[in-house]
C-alpha positions in Angstrom: 67.5 38.1 116.9 70.7 39.8 118.0 71.4 40.9 114.4 67.9 42.2 113.8 68.1 44.4 116.9 71.6 45.8 115.9 70.4 47.3 112.6 67.8 49.7 114.1 70.3 50.8 116.8 73.0 51.5 114.1 70.5 53.5 112.1 69.5 55.6 115.1 73.2 56.4 115.9 73.9 57.3 112.3 70.9 59.6 112.2 72.1 61.4 115.4 75.6 62.0 113.8 74.0 63.5 110.6 71.8 65.7 112.7 74.7 66.9 114.8 76.7 67.9 111.7 73.8 69.8 110.3 73.5 71.9 113.5 77.3 72.7 113.5 77.2 73.7 109.8 74.2 76.0 110.4 76.2 78.0 113.0 78.7 78.9 110.3 76.1 80.3 107.9 74.9 83.8 108.3 71.2 83.8 107.8 69.8 85.9 104.9 68.0 89.0 106.1 70.3 89.9 109.0 71.0 93.7 109.3 74.2 95.1 108.0 75.6 98.5 109.0 77.3 100.9 106.6 79.7 103.6 107.7 82.8 105.7 106.6 86.3 104.8 107.8 86.9 108.4 108.8 84.9 111.0 110.6 85.1 114.6 112.0 87.3 117.3 110.6 90.7 116.3 109.1 93.5 118.5 107.8 94.8 117.2 104.4 98.3 118.5 104.0 99.5 119.4 100.5 101.1 116.5 98.6 98.8 113.9 100.1 95.7 112.3 98.6 92.3 112.4 100.2 91.0 108.9 100.6 87.6 107.8 102.1 86.5 104.2 102.7 82.9 103.0 102.6 82.6 100.0 105.0 80.1 97.3 105.8 79.9 95.7 109.2 80.3 92.3 107.5 80.6 90.9 104.0 77.5 89.9 102.0 77.0 87.8 98.9 75.7 90.5 96.6 76.9 93.9 95.4 76.2 97.0 97.5 75.6 100.5 96.4 76.8 103.3 98.7 75.1 106.7 98.1 76.8 109.9 99.4 77.1 113.6 98.8 80.4 115.4 98.1 79.9 119.1 99.0 76.2 118.6 98.6 76.4 116.9 95.1 74.9 113.4 95.0 77.3 110.5 94.1 77.5 106.8 94.5 80.1 104.0 94.5 79.7 100.2 94.2 81.1 97.5 96.5 82.0 94.3 94.8 80.6 90.9 95.9 82.4 89.5 98.9 84.3 92.8 99.7 83.8 94.6 102.9 85.0 98.1 101.9 85.6 100.3 98.9 87.5 103.6 98.7 87.3 106.8 96.7 90.0 109.5 96.1 89.2 113.2 95.7 91.6 116.0 94.7 93.4 117.7 97.6 93.6 121.5 96.9 95.1 123.8 99.4 92.4 126.1 100.8 89.5 124.0 99.7 87.1 122.2 102.0 85.5 118.9 101.0 82.7 117.3 103.0 81.5 113.7 102.4 78.2 112.5 103.9 77.0 108.9 103.6 73.3 109.0 102.9 72.2 105.5 102.0 73.5 101.9 101.3 71.5 99.2 99.6 72.2 95.6 98.5 70.6 93.4 95.8 69.7 90.8 98.4 67.4 90.2 101.4 70.1 91.7 103.7 69.0 95.0 105.2 71.8 97.5 104.9 71.4 100.6 107.0 73.6 103.6 107.6 75.0 103.6 111.1 74.7 106.4 113.7 78.4 107.2 113.8 81.1 107.7 111.1 78.6 109.0 108.5 80.3 112.3 107.6 83.8 113.7 107.3 85.3 117.0 106.3 88.7 117.5 104.8 90.5 120.9 104.8 93.3 121.3 102.3 96.3 123.0 104.1 99.9 123.7 103.1 102.6 121.0 103.7 104.5 121.3 106.9 107.7 123.4 106.4 110.0 123.1 109.5 111.8 126.3 108.3 108.9 128.6 107.9 105.3 129.6 108.8 103.0 128.8 105.9 100.0 131.0 105.3 97.1 130.5 102.8 94.3 133.0 102.4 91.0 132.3 100.6 87.9 134.5 100.4 84.3 134.5 99.2 83.2 135.1 95.6 86.7 134.7 94.3 85.6 135.3 90.7 84.5 138.9 91.5 86.7 139.8 94.4 90.5 140.1 94.3 92.5 140.1 97.5 96.2 140.1 98.3 98.1 138.8 101.3 100.8 140.7 103.1 103.0 140.1 106.2 104.3 143.4 107.6 106.0 144.8 110.6 104.2 146.4 113.5 102.9 149.1 113.0 102.5 148.3 109.3 105.1 150.2 107.3 107.1 147.5 105.5 105.9 144.4 103.7 108.3 141.5 104.2 106.5 138.9 102.2 103.5 139.3 99.9 101.3 137.4 97.5 99.6 139.5 94.9 98.5 137.1 92.2 95.3 136.9 90.2 94.6 133.3 91.4 91.6 132.6 93.6 93.9 132.2 96.7 97.1 133.7 98.0 99.9 132.0 99.9 103.2 133.0 101.5 106.0 131.4 103.6 107.5 133.4 106.4 111.0 132.1 107.1 112.2 131.4 110.6 115.3 133.5 109.8 113.3 136.7 110.0 114.1 138.7 113.1 112.2 138.0 116.3 109.5 140.7 116.5 105.8 141.4 116.2 104.3 141.2 112.7 100.9 141.6 111.0 99.2 139.2 108.6 97.0 141.5 106.5 94.4 141.0 103.8 94.4 143.7 101.2 91.4 144.3 99.0 92.7 145.0 95.6 89.2 145.2 94.1 85.8 143.8 95.1 82.3 143.5 93.7 80.8 142.8 97.2 80.4 145.3 100.0 81.7 142.7 102.4 84.2 139.9 101.7 84.6 136.8 103.9 88.2 136.0 104.5 89.8 132.7 105.7 93.5 132.4 106.8 95.1 129.0 107.2 98.4 128.9 109.1 100.6 125.9 109.3 103.4 126.3 111.9 106.8 124.7 111.6 105.9 122.1 114.1 102.8 121.1 112.1 100.2 122.9 114.2 97.3 124.2 112.1 95.3 127.4 112.9 92.3 128.7 110.9 91.0 132.3 111.3 87.9 133.6 109.7 86.4 137.2 109.5 85.1 139.6 106.9 86.5 142.9 105.5 84.8 145.8 103.8 85.0 145.6 100.0 84.0 149.1 99.1 87.5 150.7 99.3 89.9 149.5 96.6 93.5 148.7 97.7 92.7 149.0 101.4 94.7 147.0 104.0 92.9 145.4 107.0 94.2 144.1 110.3 93.3 140.5 111.0 96.2 138.6 112.7 99.0 139.8 114.9 102.0 137.5 115.3 104.8 137.4 117.8 107.8 135.5 116.5 110.5 134.0 118.7 112.8 131.6 116.8 110.6 129.1 115.1 107.6 129.7 117.4 104.8 132.0 116.2 102.2 133.2 118.7 99.1 134.5 116.9 96.2 136.7 118.0 93.1 137.5 115.9 92.3 141.2 116.0 89.3 143.2 114.7 89.4 143.7 110.9 89.6 147.5 110.9 91.3 149.5 108.1 95.1 150.0 108.6 95.2 153.4 106.9 
């Protein structure tokens, strides 16, 4: 009778061990159908210095066992990128051109599984502004403008009042850039856009300044396009050593 009673008790104990292991294993398994959040690894407005690549990562809050498709726009144009099985992020690289602005917006993410992938409420868009590389020996200036195919502008840095041009950029490219060396005398200077020719009555102008210490300033305004070869005030600059203090002024004609 003792042996007969021992067998059922042994079976009950073994059953309890199996049940306990099953419960522990279940805790390590992520149930199918759980929500997954998609986001970008960068957000806000970021200066991309010349010579560096622009990289953006598309990230899931956890890995899933099926491929994921991220849909996004680059400057308003729809694109997509695939995330491999078992990976949690994938990156793209876009060209970094000084003076150009690139905006990436994450619009959708979907997986070939029961997992529900949704775009998060943060880190869903990022804007990169291409700026000159930092030059500790000079102030770097880049000028861009609207309708570059039809409007041609030049960039000048002059004394105050404007009588002498110290550095100029007068190319036929769709942007102009100059470096103003720290060795120039301490004084007040002007950073002037010059309308060489324009098809538009008004031209939007953007100036990007990178200081020797890496500080970036961006100035925007518009100038009249109906007077060929006209100079316009835009930025006054007080130089002391390698420190440049800038002030935006109304874009009225110099002459």
